N, C-alpha and C positions, 0 to 999 in steps of 0.2 A: 477367623477368633479375630476383636480386634483388643488391638493395645487399651491398656488401662489409661485413660489421659486423654486419648488421640480425640476425641469428639472434644473436646473446650481445649484441646493445641488449635483445632478446624476454626472453632468460633472467632479464638484471640487468634487466628494469624487474617480471618475474614476482617476483622477490627481494625487488625492494623494498618488492612488494603485501605480499606473504609477512608483514616484517619490520611495516607497515604495520597489516594488518589484520590477524593474527595476537597475540593473547599470547601468556605464557610458556608456559602450558602444553605451545599449539599449537593452539587455540581461537578458533574464527572466530567470531569478540566483532558480534554485530546491528547494522546500523546505525539509528542512533536515528534518524535521517530518515526510513527504513523507516518505522518507529514512527508515526510522525509522516505517512506518505500511509497508512496501513491504518488508524487513528483517521480521519481525514481520509472516507475511505473510506468506515469503519462510523460515520458523523451520525449514522444512525439510528438504530443502537442504545446511540451515545455519550445521545444527547436522551432518551431509553427510561430509562434510567440515573439520570441528573439529574429525569426525571420522577418516576419513583417518591422522590427525597423528601421529595417535598412530602406530606403528608397531608393536610388539606382538598380537593386539587380536582386527579389524576391530570394532569389531562389539561391544563388550563394552559397548561402551559406545551409542550405540543406542539402547541396555537395556535397556538405563535407561530410553529412554526416551519412549520405545515405546517396545512394550510387542511381538509383532509379525510382523512379512516384510508385514503383510498386511492393518497396521495402516502404517508404514512407506509409502510404497506407496503410500498411500491416501492421505496420507500431503506431497510427491510431488505432484501429482496433482493438487491438491488443492493446492500448492504451485504458479502452471507452472501461472495464471494471472499475477499472478505479477510478476515474474521472464519474460514471456513476457511486462509489462510495464516498469517495472526497463533497459531494450536492449530499450524501444523507448525513455525509456529520456539519455540515452548516443546518441541512435542518430538521435537525433529531431535537425531537418536544421533548425537554427533561419536565414540567408541566403534566403534559395527557399528552398519551403513544401520538403514533400517528408514523405513516407511510414510510416514513424513516426507518424510522425504530424500529417498524417491522425489515425492512432490507436492512440491521443490522446481524438479524438472524444467517443470511446467508454472505454478508461481508467478506467473512475469513473465506470461504469458498471460492468470490468472486474474486476476490484478491491469489489467490494460487492455482483458480483454474488461468490465470490469467501471465502469469511467472508462468505456468507451464508451457504455453501459449509462451512465453518471451524464448523458451528455452529453446523451444522448440527452431523458432528463429534466429536465438546465434548459432546456434549450432552451421542453421541449409547457411549463414551466412560467412560462415569460420571455413564450410568447405567449398563456398565459394571462390574464397580469396583462394581454397591449393593451401587453406595451415597459414598463411604468413601470421609471422609472432606485431600485434601493436599495443604499443601501451593499453591507446583507449579499445582496445576488444580485450584485457584484461584485466583493466576499470569495470568494463558492463558488467562482465562475465563474475569477477571479486564482488561486482554490486545486486547482482544476484542472487548470489546466495547469504549471503549481511541480506538480501530482502526478504526471504528462504527462511533464514535461520528466526530471524521477530518478526516472521508471521506462525511460526511456530511454537516459540520459546516463548513469548514476550507474557510478558506478567500484570505489562498495566492497559496490553491489550486485548488480555482476554477481561481482565476486570472494567472497563469502557463497554466493551460489545455488551458483555450479561447484563451489568447496570443499563444500561439503554433498553435493551429486550425485557429485564423486569418489570417497567418503571407501567405504572399501574396506573 
């Protein structure tokens, strides 16, 4: 049984969301928090790009974050879905749908799956280090929880995806 006025409330809420998350031309703005989540998930790629700035020894910076090349390779694999979603947000069509709009249907499951694999890697690294505490690992675990919470609960992210999926 529906409450009286619930349909009007949801229509009003949709109107408020449209006014809040669309610009003057009616285009959806990319959530800044989504970009931070994508950067967190692509931290292997970010570390690789930063390591390119060292002209003497490019592997020196990577050894600070990853103890072996296998860990670095796994981070690149785990960050691949985030890279694909970042490319999709770049190429998404607001005027007519394209491949990026269709990919946005699968963006959230892709990012959540990437986070699950990231959690397995974090747990494996924690076991490999015999549970030794470090602020860097604690920050990564905290960032993982924040990213998971954002992907599941963010209204702006949900509206952005739905808006791009429903463009005709």
